[in-house]
C-alpha positions in Angstrom: -25.8 11.1 -12.2 -22.1 10.9 -11.2 -21.2 11.3 -14.9 -23.3 14.4 -15.3 -21.6 16.0 -12.3 -18.1 15.3 -13.5 -18.8 16.2 -17.1 -20.2 19.6 -16.1 -17.2 20.4 -13.9 -14.8 19.3 -16.7 -16.6 21.4 -19.3 -16.5 24.5 -17.1 -12.8 24.1 -16.4 -11.8 23.6 -20.1 -13.9 26.5 -21.2 -12.1 29.0 -19.0 -8.9 30.7 -20.3 -5.8 30.5 -18.2 -5.9 33.1 -15.5 -3.8 34.2 -12.6 -5.3 33.7 -9.1 -4.4 34.3 -5.5 -3.0 31.2 -3.8 -4.8 29.3 -1.1 -3.3 31.3 1.8 -4.5 32.7 5.1 -5.2 36.4 5.1 -2.3 36.9 7.6 0.2 35.6 5.0 -1.3 37.6 2.1 -1.1 40.8 4.2 2.6 40.3 4.6 3.0 40.2 0.8 4.7 36.8 1.0 3.0 35.3 -2.0 2.9 35.4 -5.8 0.1 35.2 -8.3 0.0 31.7 -9.7 -1.6 30.0 -12.8 -4.8 28.4 -11.9 -3.8 25.2 -13.8 -1.2 23.6 -11.4 0.0 20.1 -12.0 0.4 17.9 -8.9 2.3 14.6 -8.8 1.0 11.4 -7.4 -0.7 8.3 -8.7 -4.2 6.7 -8.6 -4.6 4.4 -5.6 -5.9 0.9 -5.8 -9.7 1.3 -5.5 -10.8 1.3 -1.9 -7.3 0.7 -0.6 -7.6 3.8 1.6 -10.9 2.9 3.2 -10.8 5.8 5.7 -10.9 8.4 3.0 -14.3 10.1 2.3 -15.5 12.7 -0.1 -17.3 15.7 1.3 -19.8 16.9 -1.4 -22.1 19.9 -1.7 -25.5 20.1 -3.4 -25.7 22.8 -6.0 -28.7 24.7 -7.4 -29.4 21.9 -9.8 -29.7 19.4 -7.0 -26.6 17.6 -8.0 -23.7 17.0 -5.6 -20.1 17.8 -6.5 -16.7 17.2 -4.9 -15.9 19.9 -2.3 -13.3 18.5 0.2 -11.9 15.3 1.6 -12.2 13.9 5.0 -11.5 10.7 7.1 -13.6 8.3 9.1 -13.2 8.4 12.9 -16.0 6.1 13.7 -19.3 5.0 12.1 -20.9 8.4 13.0 -18.1 10.9 12.8 -15.8 12.3 10.1 -12.6 14.3 10.8 -12.3 17.3 8.5 -10.9 20.9 8.2 -12.9 23.7 9.8 -12.6 25.8 6.6 -14.4 23.0 4.6 -17.6 23.5 6.7 -17.3 27.0 8.1 -20.4 28.9 7.0 -21.8 25.9 5.0 -25.5 25.1 4.6 -25.5 21.8 6.5 -28.6 20.3 4.7 -26.6 20.7 1.4 -23.7 18.5 2.6 -23.2 14.8 2.2 -20.4 12.4 2.9 -19.6 9.5 0.6 -17.5 6.6 2.0 -16.3 3.8 -0.2 -15.8 6.3 -3.1 -13.1 5.8 -5.8 -14.3 7.2 -9.1 -16.5 10.3 -9.0 -18.1 9.3 -12.3 -18.6 5.5 -12.0 -20.8 3.8 -9.4 -19.0 0.8 -8.0 -21.8 -0.2 -5.6 -19.5 0.2 -2.6 -20.4 3.8 -2.0 -22.2 4.8 1.3 -23.9 8.1 1.1 -24.8 9.9 4.3 -26.3 13.3 5.0 -24.9 15.6 7.7 -26.8 16.4 10.8 -24.3 18.8 12.4 -20.7 19.9 12.5 -18.4 20.9 15.3 -15.6 23.4 14.4 -12.8 24.1 16.9 -13.9 27.2 18.9 -10.6 28.9 18.3 -10.6 28.4 14.5 -9.3 31.6 12.9 -10.0 32.1 9.2 -7.4 34.8 9.0 -4.5 32.6 10.1 -6.0 29.0 9.7 -5.1 28.3 13.3 -7.1 25.3 14.7 -8.4 24.4 11.3 -10.2 21.3 12.4 -13.8 20.1 12.5 -15.9 17.0 13.2 -18.9 16.1 10.9 -21.7 14.0 12.3 -23.8 11.8 10.1 -27.5 11.2 9.9 -27.0 7.4 10.1 -24.0 5.1 10.9 -21.6 3.9 8.2 -21.2 0.2 7.8 -17.6 -0.3 8.9 -17.7 -4.1 8.6 -17.0 -3.9 4.9 -13.4 -3.6 3.5 -14.2 -0.4 1.6 -15.0 1.7 4.8 -12.8 1.7 7.9 -11.9 4.1 10.6 -8.4 5.7 10.6 -6.2 5.6 13.8 -5.3 8.8 15.6 -1.7 9.5 16.4 0.0 9.6 19.8 0.1 12.9 21.5 2.7 15.4 20.3 4.7 14.9 23.5 5.1 11.2 22.5 5.6 11.7 18.8 6.1 14.8 16.7 7.1 13.6 13.2 10.6 14.9 12.5 11.6 16.7 9.2 12.2 14.1 6.5 9.6 11.7 7.7 7.7 10.5 4.6 3.9 10.9 4.9 1.1 10.4 2.4 -1.8 12.7 1.4 -4.8 11.7 -0.7 -7.8 13.2 -2.4 -9.7 14.1 -5.6 -8.1 17.5 -5.8 -6.9 19.3 -9.0 -4.1 17.5 -10.8 -4.1 18.4 -14.5 -3.3 21.4 -16.7 -7.0 22.0 -17.2 -7.4 22.6 -13.5 -10.1 20.0 -13.2 -10.6 17.7 -10.2 -9.4 14.1 -10.5 -12.1 11.6 -11.3 -10.3 8.9 -9.2 -8.8 9.0 -5.8 -5.0 9.7 -5.9 -2.2 9.8 -3.3 1.3 11.2 -3.1 4.2 10.6 -0.7 5.9 13.8 0.6 8.5 14.5 3.3 7.8 16.5 6.4 9.4 19.9 6.5 10.4 21.5 9.8 8.1 24.2 11.3 11.0 26.7 11.3 11.8 26.2 7.6 8.1 26.3 6.7 7.5 29.4 8.7 10.4 31.2 7.1 9.1 30.3 3.6 5.8 32.0 4.4 7.4 35.1 5.9 6.7 34.3 9.5 8.7 35.8 12.4 9.0 35.0 16.1 6.6 37.7 17.0 4.3 37.1 14.1 4.4 33.5 13.0 2.6 32.2 9.9 3.1 28.5 10.8 2.1 27.6 14.3 3.2 24.6 16.4 -0.3 23.1 15.8 0.5 22.9 12.1 2.7 20.4 10.3 4.3 21.1 6.9 5.2 18.6 4.1 6.4 18.9 0.5 9.4 18.7 -1.8 11.2 22.0 -1.1 13.9 21.2 -3.7 12.0 20.3 -6.8 8.4 20.8 -6.0 5.9 19.0 -8.2 4.2 16.9 -5.4 1.5 18.4 -3.1 -2.1 18.4 -2.1 -4.2 21.0 -3.9 -7.7 22.6 -4.2 -10.3 20.0 -3.6 -8.1 17.9 -1.3 -8.7 20.2 1.7 -9.9 18.4 4.8 -8.4 15.1 3.7 -5.8 13.1 5.6 -2.0 13.3 5.8 -1.0 9.8 7.1 1.5 7.1 7.5 0.8 3.4 6.9 -1.8 1.9 4.5 -5.3 0.6 4.6 -6.5 -0.3 8.1 -3.0 0.3 9.6 -3.0 4.0 8.6 -2.4 6.7 11.2 -3.5 10.2 10.5 -1.0 13.0 11.4 -2.5 15.9 9.5 -5.5 17.5 7.8 -5.0 19.3 4.5 -5.3 23.0 5.3 -3.5 25.6 3.3 -0.5 26.5 1.2 1.0 28.7 -1.5 -0.5 27.4 -4.8 0.2 23.7 -5.2 3.5 21.9 -5.5 5.7 25.0 -5.6 9.2 24.1 -4.4 9.6 27.1 -2.1 6.3 26.6 -0.3 5.4 23.3 1.4 1.8 22.4 2.0 0.6 23.2 5.5 -1.6 20.8 7.5 -3.4 20.9 10.8 -1.4 18.6 13.2 -3.9 16.1 14.6 -1.8 15.2 17.6 -2.4 18.7 19.1 -6.2 18.2 19.1 -6.7 14.8 20.7 -8.4 16.2 23.8 -10.7 18.4 21.7 -11.6 15.5 19.4 -12.4 13.3 22.4 -14.6 16.0 24.0 -16.4 17.0 20.7 -17.2 13.3 19.9 -18.9 13.1 23.3 
């Protein structure tokens, strides 16, 4: 069944002619005219990860009209019952059509390590704003606990509060996911990751046309990307996934893939929800 899902997605992507599309931006940025139309077939750097070496990464999938599930967003394991994600990944979603897959590596090949769970409910931040992508954070609650005793599924650590640690510009962080990577614009069959440097809020805000009175990038967001050469970034399909430091069970999540101008454009870093701003909300929402 995995093969059928991936083959259908690939065939659809290859059949489409190259087209120009709006970038993945908040309405507030688009309204300022601070964007350009981009080819839908963006290439993003990065490499395939060692299978199950990022045991906190999950795939958020949606069931289509055919009854098959397809890759929608990323996410990360907080505990056996809870997934950390972006609000825009679940906002307005039909909850019974969602599932989480932990222990995933290849979308087309069953390894036997996958743990499929349905979703019982989601909690989105009450101040989430789809026009600005402020507070783009959610929790997803599972219908049965994940088995976190196995190496292929582990919880990720949360960062210190922002007052204790706000990653400075230049800090190298990693993002991962199954998002688009190739000239065909298709999703990646295997989990990939890329290392990118943190970009200051001021530089990132200026890139997106923000001002002191009308910012585009807020303190609760963190930016990362190569502003000199581009070519490395998260992209469509990676949304909701983790931005982190460390590896495996030592990883600490600093951001959630949220929005950006296209993918991997040098002038426009990727923008992530900064997890350290939401520690109190996460604790309260987990109950």
